[in-house]
C-alpha positions as a printed Julia matrix, in Angstrom:
440×3 Matrix{Float64}:
   2.59   20.55   25.4
  -0.1    17.97   26.21
   0.22   14.4    25.04
  -2.23   14.12   22.2
  -2.5    10.37   22.59
  -4.17   10.73   25.96
  -7.9    10.34   26.24
  -9.74   13.67   26.23
 -10.92   14.8    29.65
 -13.93   16.63   28.37
 -16.53   16.36   25.67
 -15.89   19.96   24.61
 -15.12   20.15   20.89
 -12.06   22.27   20.12
 -12.77   23.4    16.56
  -9.26   24.72   16.0
  -7.73   21.47   17.21
  -9.98   19.47   14.88
  -9.07   21.72   11.94
  -5.37   21.32   12.7
  -5.64   17.53   12.83
  -7.75   17.3     9.68
  -5.33   19.54    7.76
  -2.37   17.43    8.86
  -4.15   14.2     7.94
  -5.16   15.64    4.55
  -1.64   16.73    3.64
  -0.12   13.49    4.89
  -2.71   11.49    2.97
  -2.32   13.47   -0.25
   1.4    12.77   -0.2
   0.63    9.11    0.32
  -1.77    9.15   -2.66
   0.9    10.68   -4.9
   3.5     8.1    -3.86
   1.15    5.22   -4.58
  -0.04    6.78   -7.83
   3.57    6.84   -9.02
   4.07    3.24   -7.98
   0.81    1.92   -9.43
   1.26    3.75  -12.73
   3.75    0.99  -13.49
   1.06   -1.67  -13.06
  -1.69    0.31  -14.81
   0.41    0.83  -17.92
   2.34   -2.46  -17.87
   0.13   -3.89  -20.64
   1.37   -1.07  -22.89
   5.07   -0.77  -22.08
   5.93   -4.42  -21.29
   6.61   -5.22  -24.99
   8.94   -2.22  -25.2
  11.14   -3.51  -22.38
  10.52   -7.28  -22.46
  10.16   -8.27  -26.13
   8.53  -11.69  -26.46
   5.71  -13.08  -28.54
   3.85  -14.61  -25.55
   1.86  -11.95  -23.63
   1.8   -14.11  -20.49
   5.62  -14.22  -20.48
   5.75  -10.45  -21.0
   3.5    -9.93  -18.01
   5.47  -12.48  -15.99
   8.7   -10.57  -16.67
   7.04   -7.3   -15.65
   5.62   -8.95  -12.53
   9.02  -10.39  -11.57
  10.5    -6.89  -11.81
   7.55   -5.64   -9.74
   8.38   -8.23   -7.09
  12.13   -7.51   -7.24
  11.55   -3.87   -6.31
   9.94   -5.06   -3.09
  13.34   -6.34   -2.0
  14.3    -2.69   -1.48
  11.35   -2.0     0.75
  12.93   -3.37    3.94
  15.9    -1.04    3.38
  13.47    1.82    2.85
  11.53    0.79    5.95
  14.73    0.94    7.97
  16.11    4.16    6.45
  12.98    6.29    6.61
  11.87    4.69    9.87
  15.25    5.69   11.35
  14.81    9.24   10.07
  11.24    9.44   11.39
  12.12    8.16   14.87
  15.31   10.18   15.27
  14.69   13.4    13.33
  10.91   13.58   13.03
   7.97   12.29   11.04
   7.76   15.36    8.8
  11.32   15.06    7.47
  10.88   11.38    6.71
   7.6    11.93    4.86
   9.08   14.74    2.76
  12.23   12.81    1.87
  10.31    9.71    0.81
   8.12   11.57   -1.68
  11.17   13.33   -3.17
  12.75    9.9    -3.66
   9.61    8.74   -5.5
   9.86   11.76   -7.81
  13.29   10.66   -9.03
  12.05    7.14   -9.74
   9.19    8.4   -11.88
  11.42   10.75  -13.87
  13.82    7.91  -14.69
  11.0     5.69  -16.0
   9.59    8.57  -18.08
  12.96    9.13  -19.77
  14.22    5.54  -20.22
  14.73    4.45  -23.88
  13.18    1.18  -25.04
  14.81   -2.21  -25.62
  14.86   -1.54  -29.36
  17.01    1.56  -28.76
  19.54    0.52  -26.11
  19.03   -3.24  -25.72
  19.36   -4.86  -22.31
  20.22   -1.51  -20.74
  16.53   -0.56  -21.02
  15.12   -3.13  -18.55
  18.21   -2.58  -16.37
  17.49    1.16  -16.08
  13.82    0.39  -15.52
  14.87   -1.91  -12.67
  16.96    0.88  -11.09
  13.98    3.24  -11.22
  11.72    0.66   -9.64
  14.31    0.0    -6.94
  14.28    3.71   -6.07
  10.48    3.65   -5.93
  10.57    0.53   -3.77
  12.97    2.27   -1.39
  10.6     5.23   -1.18
   7.5     3.15   -0.55
   9.31    1.05    2.02
   9.71    4.18    4.1
   6.39    5.77    3.25
   4.23    3.17    4.95
   5.86    3.3     8.39
   6.25    7.07    8.48
   2.75    7.69    7.14
   1.06    5.18    9.46
   2.91    6.66   12.42
   2.1    10.25   11.51
  -1.6     9.64   10.89
  -1.98    7.65   14.11
  -0.22   10.31   16.17
  -2.14   13.31   14.83
  -5.52   11.58   15.28
  -7.42   11.94   18.55
  -7.65    8.83   20.7
 -11.35    8.17   20.05
 -11.05    8.23   16.24
  -7.66    6.72   15.44
  -9.16    3.86   13.47
 -11.21    6.21   11.32
  -8.43    8.71   10.64
  -5.69    6.15   10.05
  -7.94    4.31    7.56
  -7.28    7.2     5.16
  -3.82    5.76    4.6
  -5.46    2.98    2.58
  -8.08    5.37    1.17
  -5.23    7.3    -0.43
  -3.22    4.15   -1.13
  -6.11    2.74   -3.18
  -6.77    6.28   -4.4
  -3.31    6.28   -5.93
  -4.25    3.26   -8.01
  -7.59    4.87   -8.92
  -5.78    8.0   -10.06
  -3.47    5.91  -12.22
  -6.5     4.24  -13.81
  -8.18    7.62  -14.41
  -5.07    8.78  -16.24
  -5.14    5.52  -18.21
  -8.79    6.02  -19.16
  -8.21    9.6   -20.26
  -5.27    8.6   -22.42
  -7.12    5.58  -23.83
 -10.44    7.28  -24.57
  -9.73   10.95  -25.06
  -6.19   11.87  -25.99
  -4.32    8.97  -27.62
  -4.79    5.98  -29.87
  -3.71    2.48  -28.72
  -0.74    2.7   -31.06
   0.36    6.02  -29.58
  -0.01    4.65  -26.06
   2.22    1.67  -26.84
   4.74    3.79  -28.74
   5.27    6.71  -26.33
   2.05    7.62  -24.47
   2.84    5.32  -21.53
   5.55    7.82  -20.52
   2.99   10.55  -19.75
   1.72    9.17  -16.41
   5.24    9.01  -15.04
   5.85   12.65  -15.96
   2.58   13.54  -14.22
   3.64   11.49  -11.19
   6.96   13.29  -10.9
   5.25   16.69  -10.98
   2.69   15.6    -8.38
   5.48   14.3    -6.16
   7.19   17.67   -6.21
   3.91   19.32   -5.21
   3.4    16.82   -2.38
   6.93   17.41   -1.09
   6.29   21.15   -0.88
   3.02   20.52    0.98
   4.65   18.1     3.42
   7.3    20.63    4.36
   4.5    22.66    5.97
   3.32   19.8     8.21
   3.63   20.29   11.96
   5.56   17.68   13.9
   3.45   15.34   16.02
   3.1    16.12   19.7
   3.89   12.5    20.54
   7.33   12.81   18.91
   8.0    16.11   20.7
   6.99   14.61   24.03
   9.14   11.52   23.41
  12.23   13.7    22.89
  11.7    15.13   26.37
  11.71   11.66   27.9
  14.77   10.28   26.13
  17.07   11.03   23.24
  15.55    9.58   20.05
  17.66    6.9    18.37
  15.5     5.02   15.86
  17.97    2.14   16.14
  17.37   -1.49   15.28
  19.01   -2.4    18.6
  16.29   -0.45   20.4
  13.65   -2.09   18.24
  14.87   -5.56   19.22
  13.62   -4.84   22.73
  10.15   -5.59   21.32
  10.52   -9.05   19.73
   6.9   -10.08   20.34
   5.57   -6.95   18.64
   7.89   -7.47   15.68
   6.65  -11.01   15.21
   3.06   -9.82   15.52
   3.57   -7.34   12.67
   4.94  -10.11   10.46
   2.14  -12.52   11.32
  -0.78  -10.14   11.0
   0.6    -8.71    7.72
   1.4   -11.89    5.76
  -2.1   -12.95    4.74
  -3.43   -9.42    4.47
  -0.73   -8.15    2.14
  -1.02  -11.22   -0.11
  -4.79  -10.63   -0.37
  -4.37   -6.9    -0.96
  -1.92   -7.28   -3.84
  -4.01  -10.06   -5.33
  -7.18   -7.97   -5.49
  -5.43   -4.77   -6.57
  -2.2    -5.26   -8.52
  -2.83   -8.74   -9.9
  -6.53   -8.32  -10.65
  -5.92   -6.17  -13.71
  -3.79   -8.92  -15.26
  -6.07  -11.71  -14.02
  -9.33  -10.42  -15.5
  -7.65   -9.76  -18.82
  -5.56  -12.91  -19.29
  -7.61  -15.45  -17.32
 -11.18  -14.12  -17.43
 -10.74  -12.9   -20.99
 -12.15   -9.38  -20.7
 -11.07   -6.71  -23.14
  -8.68   -3.95  -22.07
 -11.58   -1.5   -21.74
 -13.69   -3.92  -19.72
 -10.7    -4.73  -17.52
 -10.06   -1.08  -16.74
 -13.72   -0.35  -15.92
 -14.12   -3.44  -13.7
 -10.96   -2.71  -11.72
 -11.83    0.99  -11.43
 -15.31    0.25  -10.1
 -14.1    -2.34   -7.58
 -11.45    0.04   -6.26
 -14.05    2.77   -5.71
 -16.04    0.26   -3.68
 -12.9    -0.67   -1.72
 -12.14    3.0    -1.03
 -15.61    3.59    0.42
 -15.22    0.63    2.77
 -11.98    1.84    4.4
 -13.28    4.7     6.62
 -16.47    2.74    7.39
 -14.47   -0.18    8.74
 -12.05    2.18   10.46
 -14.95    3.87   12.3
 -16.37    0.46   13.25
 -13.02   -0.49   14.79
 -13.19    2.63   16.98
 -16.39    1.22   18.46
 -15.91   -2.55   18.61
 -12.11   -2.82   18.57
  -9.53   -3.86   15.99
  -9.48   -7.59   16.68
 -13.05   -8.43   15.54
 -12.38   -6.93   12.1
  -9.12   -8.8    11.71
 -10.79  -12.08   12.68
 -13.61  -11.37   10.22
 -11.04  -10.93    7.45
  -9.21  -14.09    8.48
 -12.28  -16.33    8.63
 -14.01  -14.97    5.52
 -10.76  -14.84    3.55
  -9.89  -18.42    4.4
 -13.32  -19.75    3.4
 -14.24  -17.49    0.45
 -11.0   -16.88   -1.46
 -11.0   -20.13   -3.47
 -14.73  -19.95   -4.42
 -14.45  -16.28   -5.45
 -11.35  -16.71   -7.62
 -12.72  -19.91   -9.15
 -16.03  -18.24  -10.04
 -14.17  -15.2   -11.33
 -12.09  -17.25  -13.74
 -15.16  -19.04  -15.09
 -17.29  -15.96  -15.71
 -17.23  -13.98  -18.95
 -19.47  -11.2   -17.68
 -17.78   -7.9   -16.7
 -20.59   -7.15  -14.22
 -20.27  -10.54  -12.55
 -16.51  -10.05  -12.35
 -17.1    -6.67  -10.72
 -19.48   -8.17   -8.13
 -17.07  -11.0    -7.29
 -14.14   -8.65   -6.74
 -16.33   -6.38   -4.59
 -17.34   -9.47   -2.63
 -13.67  -10.11   -1.91
 -13.19   -6.52   -0.77
 -15.92   -6.91    1.85
 -13.53   -9.1     3.85
 -10.17   -7.76    2.61
 -11.14   -4.31    3.95
 -11.25   -5.87    7.41
  -7.46   -5.96    7.16
  -6.61   -2.96    4.99
  -8.69   -0.4     6.89
  -7.02   -0.92   10.27
  -3.71   -2.71    9.75
  -1.74    0.55    9.98
  -3.25    1.66   13.28
  -2.92   -1.83   14.79
   0.82   -1.78   14.09
   1.24    1.78   15.35
  -0.56    0.88   18.59
   1.91   -1.96   19.23
   5.01    0.24   19.68
   6.05    3.17   21.89
   6.8     6.51   20.24
  10.6     6.24   20.18
  10.62    3.18   17.87
   7.13    3.42   16.36
   7.96    4.36   12.75
  10.76    1.8    12.54
   8.68   -0.83   14.33
   5.77   -0.33   11.95
   7.77    0.09    8.75
  10.64   -2.42    8.85
   8.91   -5.75    9.69
   5.96   -4.72    7.51
   8.28   -4.04    4.56
  10.05   -7.37    5.0
   6.73   -9.23    5.1
   5.3    -7.37    2.1
   8.48   -8.12    0.15
   8.09  -11.84    0.8
   4.32  -12.29    0.53
   2.83   -9.15   -1.06
   5.09   -8.11   -3.9
   5.57  -11.71   -4.95
   1.82  -12.48   -5.21
   1.45  -11.47   -8.9
   4.6   -13.39   -9.85
   3.49  -16.5    -7.96
   0.05  -16.36   -9.58
   1.49  -15.91  -13.06
   4.01  -18.71  -12.5
   1.23  -21.13  -11.58
  -0.69  -19.95  -14.65
   2.35  -20.46  -16.89
   2.69  -24.11  -15.79
  -1.04  -24.76  -16.23
  -2.09  -24.82  -12.55
  -3.49  -21.37  -11.92
  -5.89  -22.72   -9.29
  -2.94  -23.59   -7.04
  -2.57  -19.89   -6.35
  -6.1   -19.72   -4.95
  -5.2   -22.28   -2.29
  -1.87  -20.6    -1.65
  -3.64  -17.3    -0.9
  -6.28  -18.96    1.24
  -3.56  -20.71    3.24
  -1.7   -17.44    3.8
  -4.84  -15.79    5.16
  -5.44  -18.75    7.47
  -1.95  -18.45    8.95
  -2.6   -14.78    9.74
  -5.97  -15.74   11.24
  -4.09  -17.75   13.86
  -2.29  -14.55   14.86
  -5.48  -12.47   14.91
  -7.18  -14.98   17.2
  -4.38  -14.93   19.79
  -3.12  -11.31   19.75
  -4.33   -8.53   22.04
  -6.83   -5.94   20.84
  -4.64   -2.87   20.43
  -7.57   -0.47   20.77
  -7.99   -1.52   24.39
  -4.3    -2.21   25.08
  -2.43    0.46   23.15
   1.17    1.69   23.41
   0.35    5.07   21.84
   0.8     6.84   25.19
   4.21    5.29   25.86
   7.32    7.37   24.99
  10.03    5.16   26.55
């Protein structure tokens, strides 16, 4: 079987091959969307269920408690990155992708069925924490396996474009959660019903979607790169084998730190920020975030296609420079505005540079490692970095707000992006120096 990572020897378009790749990318991406919908449903509905699990008269403290739990679940992501990366590198990408979405299904079902604090006391947030830990484990494995699968089924000339759909569906998961929120808010339930029991509905929906995605993923074909790698050497997926690539591991950490902090700031934290700091109503908050995420989704494949032409490094440097210089002015202006439209434009302005990271970060990491350790190499150091700098971003921001120095977070984020910029400026361009063809 030919190595699909090799450059094509002819300009002839194989329609059947294109259809096969597109189908695989669609199914892999849909599963990714479902996983991230389940995870983001927690954030989208936190304003409604936080009082049920974290009773306190101060809404900022309620959101801080919910954000701390959000961050705590990220501690499980490195374990998930190792577990599902091991499965993907030793037993195949398809098995790992299917198992991760099944794991997410269980997490959603637990949240949907958990009684409130008023019913079972402290056991309620404890059970909620267990469910979020399961979801964190699932997502920790999803990223590495998904990034690896999408990069390996894409043809060499369009890897940036195809792999960008990981973040299209990742953001799409949050969009889907917001759509469900809008439908429940505007069409089916009253605010009182949402706070009483309606917040459980999205988690039931997520569990059902996860089951559907698992069935779809079982039909995925294994990547040719993985099959070829098994012919070269016995797959291990071991951390010992991964340690043979220390420079690549450090590169993943460095190029991820600023990008993941920016991503979680302008997705997860923005909903809380525009409501508590900007002062928009719940309806205005939902519409502003929804619109900015649509804009962000559109940017992903555009930037991915650009990277196929000019390389990955220019986009990363663009994100690093623009993010370092523009983050503080954008967040400062955002806090001072009271206009929903102005808030929308400012967040979209941030996405113009954040997309320079999100659109291609998966393919850059995949192109750093050979096939036999690719999923583990992408997933584990990424999960560790996200746990430290990404999942903690909302909690750090809310902590600074709670002590009366919210603007400190703006400088913290800008500094994180600058540190990653140093990595972008000195690393190789993986489009021109890729390890995708290596199966050692």
